[in-house]
BAKOL-959680 format. One record per residue: residue number from 1; x, y, z of N, C-alpha, C, CB in turn; residue in three letters. Coordinates in nm, 4 decimals, padded with zeros to 6 digits. Glycine has a CB too. Layout:
N
{NUM; {X; Y; Z}; {X; Y; Z}; {X; Y; Z}; {X; Y; Z}; ALA}
...
END
This chain:
113
{1; {07.0049; 07.0209; 11.8056}; {07.1538; 07.0984; 11.7410}; {07.1098; 07.2047; 11.6212}; {07.2763; 06.9645; 11.6569}; MET}
{2; {07.1890; 07.2962; 11.5854}; {07.1598; 07.3727; 11.5137}; {07.2486; 07.4295; 11.3985}; {07.1229; 07.4421; 11.5844}; GLU}
{3; {07.3744; 07.3262; 11.3787}; {07.4962; 07.2990; 11.2740}; {07.4710; 07.3698; 11.1207}; {07.5115; 07.1210; 11.2511}; ARG}
{4; {07.5990; 07.4820; 11.1501}; {07.6145; 07.5035; 11.0406}; {07.6997; 07.5012; 10.9142}; {07.5945; 07.5598; 11.0576}; VAL}
{5; {07.6478; 07.4248; 10.7950}; {07.7737; 07.4293; 10.7191}; {07.8639; 07.4582; 10.5934}; {07.7869; 07.3639; 10.7251}; THR}
{6; {07.9124; 07.5081; 10.5160}; {07.9323; 07.6022; 10.4223}; {07.9794; 07.4583; 10.3049}; {08.0610; 07.7456; 10.4751}; LEU}
{7; {07.9594; 07.4701; 10.1846}; {07.9972; 07.3861; 10.0993}; {08.0234; 07.4734; 09.9575}; {07.8917; 07.2731; 10.0954}; PHE}
{8; {08.0838; 07.4980; 09.8766}; {08.1442; 07.5557; 09.7612}; {08.2321; 07.5247; 09.6980}; {08.1731; 07.6422; 09.7704}; GLY}
{9; {08.2277; 07.6392; 09.6059}; {08.3440; 07.6327; 09.5731}; {08.4511; 07.7324; 09.5142}; {08.3309; 07.5556; 09.5147}; TRP}
{10; {08.5644; 07.7644; 09.5273}; {08.6855; 07.8543; 09.4375}; {08.7286; 07.7922; 09.2839}; {08.8440; 07.8530; 09.5359}; LEU}
{11; {08.7285; 07.9498; 09.2285}; {08.8591; 07.9270; 09.0850}; {09.0029; 08.0000; 09.0836}; {08.7943; 07.9937; 08.9296}; ASP}
{12; {09.0389; 07.9464; 09.0351}; {09.1774; 07.9530; 08.9864}; {09.2088; 07.9644; 08.8810}; {09.2398; 07.8744; 09.0077}; PHE}
{13; {09.1816; 07.9895; 08.7347}; {09.2051; 07.9368; 08.6091}; {09.3053; 07.9725; 08.5775}; {09.1285; 07.9564; 08.5191}; GLU}
{14; {09.3811; 07.8800; 08.5401}; {09.4651; 07.8527; 08.4992}; {09.6029; 07.8301; 08.6259}; {09.4640; 07.9444; 08.3965}; GLY}
{15; {09.5591; 07.8746; 08.7256}; {09.6221; 07.8142; 08.8520}; {09.6835; 07.6434; 08.8914}; {09.5127; 07.8414; 08.9435}; LYS}
{16; {09.7355; 07.6519; 08.9621}; {09.7262; 07.5213; 09.0242}; {09.7403; 07.5129; 09.1771}; {09.8266; 07.4383; 08.9656}; ASP}
{17; {09.5826; 07.4838; 09.2043}; {09.4761; 07.4321; 09.3044}; {09.5840; 07.4102; 09.4412}; {09.3857; 07.2666; 09.2412}; VAL}
{18; {09.6740; 07.2487; 09.3726}; {09.7301; 07.2111; 09.4776}; {09.8251; 07.2643; 09.5407}; {09.7569; 07.1235; 09.4650}; THR}
{19; {09.9373; 07.3530; 09.4551}; {10.0521; 07.4522; 09.5045}; {09.9130; 07.5735; 09.6153}; {10.1635; 07.5570; 09.3111}; ALA}
{20; {09.8121; 07.5683; 09.5454}; {09.7656; 07.7461; 09.6677}; {09.6827; 07.6394; 09.7953}; {09.5758; 07.9292; 09.5535}; ILE}
{21; {09.6625; 07.5467; 09.7808}; {09.6424; 07.4610; 09.9051}; {09.7468; 07.3941; 09.9694}; {09.5581; 07.3654; 09.8811}; LEU}
{22; {09.8335; 07.3758; 09.9346}; {09.9713; 07.3562; 10.0490}; {10.0096; 07.4623; 10.0691}; {10.1018; 07.2784; 10.0135}; ARG}
{23; {09.9898; 07.5913; 10.0397}; {10.0784; 07.7286; 10.0293}; {09.9812; 07.7420; 10.0977}; {10.1257; 07.8288; 09.9017}; GLY}
{24; {09.8327; 07.7541; 10.1783}; {09.7284; 07.8049; 10.3225}; {09.7416; 07.7159; 10.4353}; {09.5539; 07.8021; 10.2933}; ALA}
{25; {09.8037; 07.5876; 10.4083}; {09.8139; 07.5053; 10.5402}; {09.8117; 07.5891; 10.7085}; {09.9661; 07.4250; 10.5202}; THR}
{26; {09.9100; 07.6558; 10.6290}; {09.9375; 07.7237; 10.8038}; {09.8310; 07.8018; 10.8696}; {10.0642; 07.8391; 10.8130}; HIS}
{27; {09.6883; 07.8588; 10.7193}; {09.5719; 07.8939; 10.7911}; {09.4664; 07.8160; 10.8126}; {09.5259; 07.9855; 10.7458}; LEU}
{28; {09.4747; 07.6886; 10.6840}; {09.4184; 07.6069; 10.7660}; {09.3823; 07.4952; 10.9117}; {09.4220; 07.5903; 10.7144}; ILE}
{29; {09.5500; 07.4583; 10.9347}; {09.5621; 07.3769; 11.0003}; {09.4752; 07.4625; 11.1573}; {09.7230; 07.3287; 10.9878}; ALA}
{30; {09.5102; 07.5827; 11.1819}; {09.4810; 07.6326; 11.3363}; {09.3267; 07.6844; 11.2911}; {09.6076; 07.7795; 11.4124}; PRO}
{31; {09.2433; 07.6880; 11.2217}; {09.1123; 07.6889; 11.1710}; {09.0648; 07.5704; 11.3062}; {09.0979; 07.6363; 10.9785}; THR}
{32; {09.1314; 07.4335; 11.2734}; {09.0059; 07.3575; 11.3712}; {09.0238; 07.3755; 11.4675}; {08.9777; 07.2240; 11.3798}; TYR}
{33; {09.1278; 07.4813; 11.5353}; {09.1506; 07.5176; 11.6508}; {09.0604; 07.5737; 11.7467}; {09.2299; 07.5813; 11.6380}; GLU}
{34; {09.0059; 07.6677; 11.6598}; {08.8861; 07.7862; 11.6268}; {08.7779; 07.6965; 11.7216}; {08.8283; 07.8149; 11.4196}; GLU}
{35; {08.7160; 07.7426; 11.8685}; {08.6132; 07.7079; 11.8905}; {08.4508; 07.6739; 11.8118}; {08.6222; 07.7747; 11.9580}; PRO}
{36; {08.4668; 07.6034; 11.8241}; {08.2753; 07.5378; 11.7102}; {08.3548; 07.4893; 11.6147}; {08.1193; 07.6862; 11.6126}; GLY}
{37; {08.4790; 07.4854; 11.5467}; {08.5442; 07.3951; 11.4172}; {08.4785; 07.2907; 11.4402}; {08.7076; 07.3595; 11.4053}; CYS}
{38; {08.4285; 07.2381; 11.3384}; {08.3730; 07.0499; 11.3526}; {08.4959; 07.0046; 11.2569}; {08.1664; 06.9883; 11.2630}; ILE}
{39; {08.4287; 07.0784; 11.0840}; {08.5213; 07.0055; 10.9788}; {08.5778; 07.1590; 10.8897}; {08.4114; 06.8677; 10.8604}; HIS}
{40; {08.7083; 07.1424; 10.8545}; {08.7605; 07.3012; 10.7699}; {08.8168; 07.2052; 10.6735}; {08.8963; 07.4417; 10.8553}; TYR}
{41; {08.7172; 07.1781; 10.5538}; {08.8244; 07.1026; 10.4263}; {08.8143; 07.1794; 10.3186}; {08.7863; 06.9433; 10.3686}; VAL}
{42; {08.9501; 07.1790; 10.2605}; {08.9749; 07.2261; 10.1481}; {09.0589; 07.1324; 10.0427}; {09.0339; 07.3433; 10.1778}; TRP}
{43; {09.0164; 07.1378; 09.9302}; {08.9943; 07.0117; 09.8540}; {09.0569; 07.0782; 09.7106}; {08.8133; 06.9504; 09.8508}; THR}
{44; {09.1221; 06.9977; 09.6174}; {09.1367; 07.0768; 09.4745}; {09.0379; 06.9176; 09.4219}; {09.3551; 07.1209; 09.3897}; ALA}
{45; {08.9934; 07.0147; 09.2987}; {08.8843; 06.9476; 09.2149}; {08.9530; 06.8146; 09.1653}; {08.8307; 07.0464; 09.0827}; ASP}
{46; {08.9798; 06.6759; 09.1753}; {08.9844; 06.5900; 09.0687}; {08.9912; 06.5765; 08.9470}; {08.9308; 06.5494; 09.0709}; PRO}
{47; {08.8902; 06.6696; 08.8577}; {08.9071; 06.6727; 08.6995}; {08.8341; 06.8194; 08.7212}; {08.8207; 06.5300; 08.5822}; VAL}
{48; {08.8405; 06.8639; 08.7493}; {08.7990; 07.0265; 08.6966}; {08.9133; 07.0980; 08.7521}; {08.6389; 07.1019; 08.7622}; GLN}
{49; {08.9967; 07.1235; 08.6333}; {09.1597; 07.1888; 08.7042}; {09.1273; 07.2932; 08.6703}; {09.3258; 07.1505; 08.6512}; GLN}
{50; {09.1985; 07.3516; 08.7948}; {09.1205; 07.5247; 08.8832}; {09.0390; 07.5254; 08.9563}; {09.0470; 07.6316; 08.8120}; GLY}
{51; {08.9924; 07.4916; 08.9655}; {08.8686; 07.4322; 09.1045}; {08.9568; 07.3599; 09.2478}; {08.7416; 07.2625; 09.0231}; ARG}
{52; {08.8193; 07.4935; 09.3537}; {08.8878; 07.4247; 09.4882}; {08.7172; 07.3950; 09.5408}; {09.0166; 07.5565; 09.6164}; MET}
{53; {08.7544; 07.3172; 09.5883}; {08.6470; 07.2763; 09.6885}; {08.6653; 07.3490; 09.8519}; {08.6575; 07.1008; 09.6982}; TRP}
{54; {08.5160; 07.3843; 09.8471}; {08.5243; 07.3962; 10.0711}; {08.4041; 07.3302; 10.0604}; {08.5086; 07.5949; 10.1991}; VAL}
{55; {08.4553; 07.2873; 10.2102}; {08.3789; 07.2376; 10.3374}; {08.4035; 07.2450; 10.4129}; {08.3495; 07.1534; 10.3650}; PHE}
{56; {08.2933; 07.3070; 10.5029}; {08.3236; 07.3629; 10.6646}; {08.2081; 07.3431; 10.7178}; {08.3673; 07.5235; 10.6936}; GLU}
{57; {08.2088; 07.2839; 10.8882}; {08.0660; 07.2577; 10.9198}; {08.1445; 07.3456; 11.0484}; {07.9783; 07.0738; 10.9294}; GLU}
{58; {08.0180; 07.4156; 11.1474}; {08.0404; 07.4413; 11.2706}; {07.9315; 07.4243; 11.3895}; {08.0820; 07.5588; 11.2622}; TRP}
{59; {07.9629; 07.4098; 11.5084}; {07.8648; 07.3697; 11.5594}; {07.7245; 07.4867; 11.6331}; {07.9369; 07.2831; 11.6482}; GLU}
{60; {07.8081; 07.6258; 11.5674}; {07.6837; 07.7300; 11.5965}; {07.6559; 07.8166; 11.4653}; {07.7225; 07.8421; 11.7297}; SER}
{61; {07.5822; 07.8930; 11.5053}; {07.5978; 08.0278; 11.4082}; {07.7022; 08.1530; 11.4362}; {07.4573; 08.0983; 11.4087}; VAL}
{62; {07.6692; 08.0986; 11.6067}; {07.7914; 08.2402; 11.6888}; {07.9349; 08.1411; 11.6089}; {07.8017; 08.2487; 11.9675}; GLN}
{63; {07.9907; 08.0719; 11.6444}; {08.0869; 07.9958; 11.5995}; {08.1554; 08.0263; 11.4514}; {08.0308; 07.8710; 11.6065}; SER}
{64; {08.1062; 08.0017; 11.4055}; {08.1064; 08.0890; 11.2549}; {08.0630; 08.2070; 11.2206}; {08.0438; 08.0366; 11.1657}; LEU}
{65; {07.9858; 08.2629; 11.2901}; {08.0721; 08.4431; 11.3109}; {08.1371; 08.4686; 11.3964}; {07.9992; 08.5667; 11.3318}; THR}
{66; {08.1854; 08.3840; 11.5465}; {08.3172; 08.4716; 11.5655}; {08.4215; 08.4046; 11.4464}; {08.3890; 08.4546; 11.7454}; ASP}
{67; {08.4056; 08.2717; 11.3813}; {08.5282; 08.2561; 11.2904}; {08.5870; 08.3999; 11.1750}; {08.4793; 08.1183; 11.1930}; HIS}
{68; {08.4442; 08.4083; 11.1067}; {08.3983; 08.5528; 11.0163}; {08.5072; 08.6894; 11.0639}; {08.2013; 08.6057; 11.0674}; LEU}
{69; {08.4587; 08.6791; 11.1799}; {08.5124; 08.7998; 11.2293}; {08.6816; 08.7399; 11.2699}; {08.4057; 08.8646; 11.3731}; ALA}
{70; {08.7543; 08.6741; 11.2520}; {08.8621; 08.6691; 11.3338}; {09.0308; 08.6783; 11.1997}; {08.8326; 08.4967; 11.4419}; GLY}
{71; {09.0984; 08.6662; 11.2593}; {09.1867; 08.6803; 11.1815}; {09.2141; 08.6021; 11.0448}; {09.2687; 08.6728; 11.2536}; PRO}
{72; {09.2491; 08.4688; 11.1398}; {09.2794; 08.3147; 11.0176}; {09.1311; 08.3268; 10.8905}; {09.2541; 08.0926; 11.1480}; LEU}
{73; {09.0028; 08.4755; 10.9057}; {08.9393; 08.4509; 10.7646}; {08.9826; 08.5392; 10.7243}; {08.8016; 08.4397; 10.7327}; TYR}
{74; {09.0109; 08.6799; 10.7919}; {09.0576; 08.7505; 10.6575}; {09.2122; 08.7468; 10.6117}; {09.0223; 08.9012; 10.6704}; ARG}
{75; {09.3083; 08.6420; 10.6649}; {09.4384; 08.6193; 10.6524}; {09.4125; 08.5312; 10.5167}; {09.5147; 08.5493; 10.7888}; GLN}
{76; {09.3071; 08.4203; 10.5118}; {09.2470; 08.3340; 10.4263}; {09.2037; 08.3966; 10.2382}; {09.1105; 08.2955; 10.5231}; MET}
{77; {09.1088; 08.5005; 10.3313}; {09.0735; 08.5710; 10.2239}; {09.1679; 08.6883; 10.1227}; {08.9707; 08.6274; 10.2806}; ALA}
{78; {09.2493; 08.7116; 10.2390}; {09.3980; 08.7622; 10.1487}; {09.4319; 08.7347; 10.0980}; {09.4935; 08.7797; 10.1585}; ASP}
{79; {09.4569; 08.5769; 10.0860}; {09.5564; 08.4884; 10.0545}; {09.5148; 08.4310; 09.9583}; {09.5964; 08.4058; 10.1433}; TYR}
{80; {09.3748; 08.3997; 09.8981}; {09.3099; 08.3817; 09.8090}; {09.2799; 08.3967; 09.7009}; {09.2701; 08.3885; 09.8256}; LEU}
{81; {09.2761; 08.5677; 09.7421}; {09.2508; 08.6896; 09.6439}; {09.3863; 08.7048; 09.5250}; {09.2390; 08.8457; 09.7508}; PHE}
{82; {09.5102; 08.7011; 09.6284}; {09.6476; 08.7363; 09.5978}; {09.6562; 08.6161; 09.5248}; {09.7574; 08.7643; 09.7179}; ALA}
{83; {09.5997; 08.5136; 09.5378}; {09.6268; 08.3303; 09.4459}; {09.6209; 08.3636; 09.3391}; {09.5133; 08.1881; 09.4526}; SER}
{84; {09.4997; 08.4726; 09.2430}; {09.4462; 08.4398; 09.1788}; {09.3053; 08.3920; 09.1424}; {09.5028; 08.4057; 09.1741}; GLY}
{85; {09.1810; 08.4492; 09.2671}; {09.1043; 08.3548; 09.2400}; {09.0147; 08.4282; 09.1604}; {09.0538; 08.2828; 09.3498}; MET}
{86; {08.9447; 08.3377; 09.0428}; {08.8439; 08.4119; 08.9620}; {08.6973; 08.4464; 08.9753}; {08.8439; 08.3586; 08.8658}; THR}
{87; {08.6727; 08.3059; 09.0250}; {08.5399; 08.2916; 09.0989}; {08.5385; 08.1845; 09.1907}; {08.4268; 08.2708; 09.0086}; GLY}
{88; {08.4311; 08.2473; 09.3030}; {08.3338; 08.1623; 09.3688}; {08.2232; 08.1755; 09.3952}; {08.3565; 08.1344; 09.4541}; ALA}
{89; {08.1572; 08.0688; 09.4998}; {07.9969; 08.0334; 09.4885}; {08.0267; 07.9867; 09.6272}; {07.9213; 07.9108; 09.3574}; GLU}
{90; {08.0083; 07.9586; 09.7220}; {08.0189; 07.9009; 09.9021}; {07.8832; 07.9602; 09.9759}; {08.1853; 07.9829; 10.0063}; VAL}
{91; {07.7991; 07.8199; 09.9924}; {07.6446; 07.9130; 10.0553}; {07.6829; 07.7829; 10.1643}; {07.4293; 07.9240; 09.9359}; ASP}
{92; {07.6052; 07.8876; 10.2599}; {07.6177; 07.8153; 10.4065}; {07.4291; 07.7504; 10.4298}; {07.6812; 07.9720; 10.5614}; LYS}
{93; {07.4634; 07.6456; 10.5058}; {07.3226; 07.5860; 10.5391}; {07.2492; 07.5538; 10.6133}; {07.3018; 07.5229; 10.5169}; TYR}
{94; {07.1826; 07.5945; 10.7545}; {07.1561; 07.5938; 10.8895}; {07.0982; 07.3794; 10.9029}; {07.0038; 07.7528; 10.9262}; ARG}
{95; {07.1609; 07.3669; 10.9200}; {07.1116; 07.1578; 10.9843}; {07.0942; 07.1439; 11.0743}; {07.1975; 07.0271; 10.9892}; VAL}
{96; {06.9665; 07.1260; 11.0852}; {06.8337; 07.0870; 11.1650}; {06.7675; 06.9913; 11.2323}; {06.7649; 07.0953; 11.1148}; VAL}
{97; {06.8611; 06.8691; 11.0789}; {06.8603; 06.7082; 11.1530}; {07.0544; 06.6574; 11.0638}; {06.6494; 06.5610; 11.0612}; GLN}
{98; {07.0426; 06.5469; 11.0965}; {07.1337; 06.4660; 11.0625}; {07.1371; 06.3020; 11.0975}; {07.2326; 06.5280; 11.1096}; LYS}
{99; {07.1674; 06.2917; 10.9545}; {07.1617; 06.1146; 11.0001}; {07.2386; 06.0613; 10.8811}; {06.9800; 06.0264; 11.0092}; GLN}
{100; {07.3089; 05.9438; 10.9242}; {07.3627; 05.8663; 10.8193}; {07.3048; 05.8118; 10.7085}; {07.4077; 05.7815; 10.8630}; GLY}
{101; {07.3436; 05.8139; 10.6066}; {07.2829; 05.7476; 10.4592}; {07.2436; 05.5962; 10.4977}; {07.4146; 05.7443; 10.3162}; VAL}
{102; {07.3240; 05.5328; 10.5199}; {07.2680; 05.3523; 10.5566}; {07.2236; 05.3401; 10.6766}; {07.3838; 05.2267; 10.5553}; TYR}
{103; {07.0492; 05.2597; 10.6818}; {07.0257; 05.2498; 10.8011}; {07.0365; 05.1325; 10.8638}; {06.9287; 05.2915; 10.8182}; ASP}
{104; {06.9831; 05.0595; 10.9511}; {07.0802; 04.9531; 11.0065}; {07.0567; 04.8349; 10.9305}; {07.0627; 04.9211; 11.1604}; GLY}
{105; {07.0030; 04.8446; 10.8397}; {07.0696; 04.7405; 10.7433}; {07.1505; 04.7049; 10.5914}; {06.9917; 04.6872; 10.7354}; GLU}
{106; {07.2369; 04.8251; 10.6808}; {07.3385; 04.8736; 10.5277}; {07.2599; 04.9271; 10.3924}; {07.4292; 04.7220; 10.4600}; GLY}
{107; {07.1335; 04.9258; 10.4339}; {07.0767; 04.9589; 10.2716}; {07.0818; 05.1720; 10.2771}; {06.8391; 04.8655; 10.2480}; THR}
{108; {07.1400; 05.1934; 10.1604}; {07.1237; 05.3472; 10.1500}; {07.0156; 05.4039; 10.1097}; {07.2055; 05.4011; 10.0743}; PRO}
{109; {06.9610; 05.5316; 10.2084}; {06.8527; 05.6128; 10.1943}; {06.8470; 05.7293; 10.1546}; {06.8034; 05.6206; 10.2786}; ARG}
{110; {06.7547; 05.8145; 10.1780}; {06.7872; 05.9598; 10.0923}; {06.6647; 05.9842; 10.1847}; {06.7816; 05.9854; 09.8853}; ALA}
{111; {06.5506; 05.9792; 10.2467}; {06.4339; 06.0032; 10.3485}; {06.5084; 05.9502; 10.4838}; {06.2769; 05.9094; 10.3075}; ASP}
{112; {06.4857; 06.0419; 10.5357}; {06.4989; 06.1001; 10.7082}; {06.4205; 05.9962; 10.7532}; {06.4290; 06.2717; 10.7632}; PHE}
{113; {06.5381; 05.8712; 10.8203}; {06.3762; 05.7341; 10.9262}; {06.4040; 05.7570; 11.0718}; {06.3998; 05.4894; 10.9072}; PHE}
END
């Protein structure tokens, strides 16, 4: 397994992020149907007004490459800029190991066991 996870934030200073997200559902929903898309979650921060969080998970680097070269990505980027995005930081992570937080006894653990 070598999944790719994207995680980060987008800022829309003085804007209603919930409304911006509602306006993007026609781009978010079909992305779930793209080959290799596991998660594609966009949400408003409940505390920091104007901040949107992005979480994506892709089966492979190739599936992310295909998404980034596709029309939904370009349309989403154009939409976000047109909506007044004032800042962003989204990073990608290569996932080589995945495990639940809770062990067999129900104890939360930070280590990989």
